[in-house]
C-alpha positions, 0 to 999 in steps of 0.5 A, a space after each residue: 093306233 087310232 086317231 085319238 090315240 095318235 093326236 094325243 101322242 104329238 101333243 105329249 111329245 109336243 109338250 115336251 118340246 115346246 110346253 109353252 105352246 100346249 099347257 096353255 091350249 089343251 083345254 081345248 082338245 077334249 074331243 082329240 085328245 080325252 083326259 085319260 090321254 093328256 100328258 101329265 104334268 109334274 110340278 117342282 117344289 115352288 109349284 112351277 112345272 118342271 117336266 111333263 110325261 108323256 102318257 099313254 093311256 094303254 100303259 096307266 089304269 086306275 088301281 083300286 083299293 085293297 084289303 088290308 088283311 088280317 095282319 096290317 097290326 098297329 102302326 108300332 108293330 113295324 121296323 121303322 127301317 127300309 130293309 124288310 129283311 133286317 128284323 129276322 136276324 137274331 138282332 131283329 126285335 123279339 128275335 134270339 137267333 136269325 130265322 132263316 125263313 126270313 133271311 133266305 129269301 130271293 131278294 127284291 128291291 122295290 122302289 116306290 115313287 108316290 104322288 098327290 094327283 089332281 086332275 093332270 098334275 102330280 105332286 111328288 108327296 114327300 113325308 108319306 108313310 110307307 107300310 109294307 109288309 108280307 109273309 115270310 117264306 113259310 107264309 107266316 107273317 110277324 107281330 101275331 099274337 097267340 090269340 090269331 096263331 091259328 090263322 097264321 100257323 105261329 104265334 110271332 109277337 114282339 117280331 117285325 120281320 117283313 114288316 117295315 115302314 119309312 117314310 118317302 123322301 123329298 121326291 115322294 121316293 123310298 127304295 125298300 129292301 125286301 124279299 119275295 115273300 112265301 104263299 098260304 092256304 087261298 093266297 099267291 105271294 103278295 105284299 100289302 101296301 098302306 100310304 099313312 099321312 105325316 100329320 098323322 099315322 093313324 090316317 090312311 090315303 090308300 090301301 092296297 095289294 101288290 101280286 107276281 108272276 107265278 109263271 114266271 118264279 113259281 118253279 124255280 121258287 117251289 124249290 129252293 130253300 126256304 120256299 121248299 118247306 111250304 107244305 100247302 100247293 101254290 095257289 093260282 092267281 085265278 083262284 086267289 081270294 083278292 086278286 079275282 076279285 080286283 076289276 079285270 081291267 086294272 089288277 094285271 097292272 098289280 102284278 109286280 115286274 121285276 128285273 134280276 134272277 133268283 141269285 143275285 136278286 130282283 128289282 121293281 118299280 112301283 110308281 103310286 099315286 094318290 087322289 089329292 082329295 084324299 090328302 086334305 090338309 097335307 102339305 110336305 111343308 105342315 108343321 108335325 101338329 097339323 091334321 089331315 082330314 082323311 078316313 082311317 079305315 080297314 082297306 082305307 079310301 080311296 083309288 090308288 092311280 098306278 102307272 108303268 115304267 119302260 125302259 127309262 121312261 117313267 109313265 103316270 097319269 090319272 083318268 079323273 073322268 072316272 071318279 
């Protein structure tokens, strides 16, 4: 470990044990402990710091936005639920029977922790709308019109399986009952994630994509129904149309770290911070009529900050010097 890293780690530890000694003086340690290595201060709802998260720069990356893809559709095409699978049963929107390529997928419980990040301060983002969507076990998307059916392989208008939206709670958290999506020509298994502002559902703070370690689960999936019915070969991450275009120093951190098994299902955690400048006008106490000054564009504006969960310790930071 370098001298700077060791010194910064010591400051991080001290910030947990004696925060009053560090926070007032940390601005004097720019050379010893640069911004990207500093402890991140997490604010409570009343604005006071309630705990410190020690940060190691090796486990924290600045994650760029990724394309929304051709099948974001409209905000009304999302099933308002924490389950992406529920709408695939016969009782789901547009359904007359269970869709095996959804209900038989390998389950994945994924917890999102969403933060507004400013400098070295992160505040839990309450009421942010999480849009979360992916393909089914045949590599097809729901809510696809007849005009897009040749690209999707099927017209699925009116359905909302593997496509959900749900707001974050008072802790900035939402857990989604999802499933590992299938792959299709030119694309690896992946999920799309978009954060909508609570005051304006057509404005988005960030759009990105999540990936899987295909060497870890790919072989088993190809032999398992419904994934075994996919006619195209599984594309490698290196040959994917999105993953290689992401910053080579950050893209590996977009690969979800899974815990569990094929039969029992998997769990994962994704800690996502949004540059506070993308949230102008937003407050967790804002009235429903307030308007947020965010940009609604394909791919969305701004950058996301991804942090990695290590055992029971969650770390989160932003390198504001890179902005």
